[in-house]
C-alpha positions as CSV (number, residue, x, y, z in Angstrom):
1,G,-8.9,-22.8,-7.0
2,T,-10.2,-20.2,-9.4
3,D,-7.4,-17.8,-8.5
4,N,-4.7,-19.8,-10.2
5,R,-4.7,-17.8,-13.4
6,Y,-3.3,-14.8,-11.4
7,T,-0.3,-16.5,-10.0
8,F,2.0,-16.3,-13.0
9,S,2.4,-12.6,-12.7
10,L,2.0,-11.9,-9.0
11,K,3.8,-8.9,-7.6
12,C,5.4,-9.0,-4.2
13,D,7.0,-5.9,-2.7
14,T,9.1,-8.0,-0.2
15,D,11.5,-8.3,-3.2
16,V,12.0,-4.5,-3.4
17,Y,14.7,-2.8,-1.4
18,W,12.7,0.1,-0.1
19,V,14.7,3.0,1.3
20,G,13.5,6.6,2.0
21,W,10.4,8.4,0.9
22,Y,8.3,7.8,-2.2
23,R,5.8,9.8,-4.2
24,L,3.3,7.8,-6.3
25,F,2.6,8.5,-9.9
26,I,0.3,6.8,-12.4
27,H,0.7,8.0,-16.0
28,G,2.4,11.1,-14.7
29,Q,-0.4,12.0,-12.3
30,S,0.3,12.2,-8.6
31,V,-1.8,9.6,-6.8
32,Q,-2.2,8.3,-3.3
33,M,-2.5,5.0,-1.5
34,P,-6.1,4.0,-0.8
35,D,-7.1,4.5,2.8
36,T,-10.2,2.3,2.5
37,C,-10.3,-1.5,1.9
38,V,-9.1,-2.6,-1.5
39,D,-10.6,-5.7,-3.2
40,R,-8.7,-9.0,-3.1
41,L,-6.7,-9.7,-6.2
42,S,-6.4,-6.1,-7.2
43,C,-3.1,-4.1,-7.7
44,G,-1.6,-7.2,-9.3
45,T,-1.4,-9.3,-6.2
46,H,-3.3,-11.6,-3.8
47,A,-3.5,-9.4,-0.8
48,P,-3.3,-5.7,-1.8
49,L,-1.9,-3.3,0.8
50,W,-3.8,-0.3,1.8
51,L,-3.5,2.4,4.5
52,N,-5.5,1.7,7.6
53,G,-6.1,5.3,8.7
54,P,-6.7,8.7,7.2
55,H,-4.1,10.6,5.2
56,P,-2.6,13.4,7.3
57,R,-3.0,17.1,6.8
58,I,0.1,19.2,6.3
59,E,-0.1,20.5,9.9
60,D,-0.1,16.9,11.2
61,G,3.5,16.5,10.0
62,V,4.8,12.9,9.7
63,V,2.3,10.3,10.9
64,T,2.6,6.5,11.3
65,R,-0.2,4.4,9.7
66,D,-0.9,0.7,9.8
67,V,-0.9,-1.2,6.5
68,C,-3.4,-3.9,5.9
69,G,-3.7,-6.6,3.3
70,H,-7.1,-7.9,2.2
71,W,-7.6,-11.7,2.1
72,W,-10.3,-14.2,3.2
73,N,-13.0,-11.6,3.1
74,D,-11.1,-9.7,5.9
75,C,-9.9,-6.3,4.9
76,C,-7.1,-6.6,7.5
77,A,-6.4,-10.3,7.3
78,F,-2.7,-9.5,7.0
79,R,-1.2,-6.7,9.0
80,S,2.0,-5.5,7.3
81,N,4.7,-3.3,8.8
82,P,3.5,0.3,9.5
83,I,4.7,3.1,7.3
84,R,5.1,6.8,7.8
85,V,3.1,9.3,5.7
86,K,3.5,13.0,5.2
87,A,1.3,15.6,3.4
88,C,3.2,18.0,1.2
89,P,2.4,21.5,-0.1
90,G,1.0,21.1,-3.6
91,N,-1.6,18.5,-2.6
92,Y,0.3,15.3,-2.6
93,Y,1.6,12.7,-0.2
94,V,4.9,10.9,0.3
95,Y,5.3,7.5,1.9
96,E,8.2,5.9,3.7
97,F,7.6,2.4,2.4
98,V,9.1,-0.5,4.2
99,R,9.4,-4.2,3.2
100,P,6.0,-5.9,3.7
101,N,6.2,-8.8,6.1
102,F,4.4,-11.3,3.8
103,C,3.9,-12.4,0.2
104,Y,2.0,-11.8,-1.8
105,G,1.5,-8.2,-0.8
106,T,1.9,-5.1,-3.0
107,Y,1.4,-1.5,-2.1
108,C,-1.6,0.0,-4.0
109,A,-2.1,3.3,-5.6
């Protein structure tokens, strides 16, 4: 297929030992996971993982959100393990990442 050129550097977050809560940074800026569908083959992987549900407000406390992976023109073709999300004062979010249940899936930011 035409996607073969991507396979040499695919990321898979099942190889990561996730424990605890994570705050996401890109180039020193605090960022958040997308909570709308992400294009296939973005974020360095085949089926990028995104948050299927809105980010919480601070007063919502800790919420659980489903995680989806986009493949086969289906934004939620893969359903990964849910994660917990919390809004923090200072306008950022933390995520309790867990091991995705398939490859190739990578959390997006």
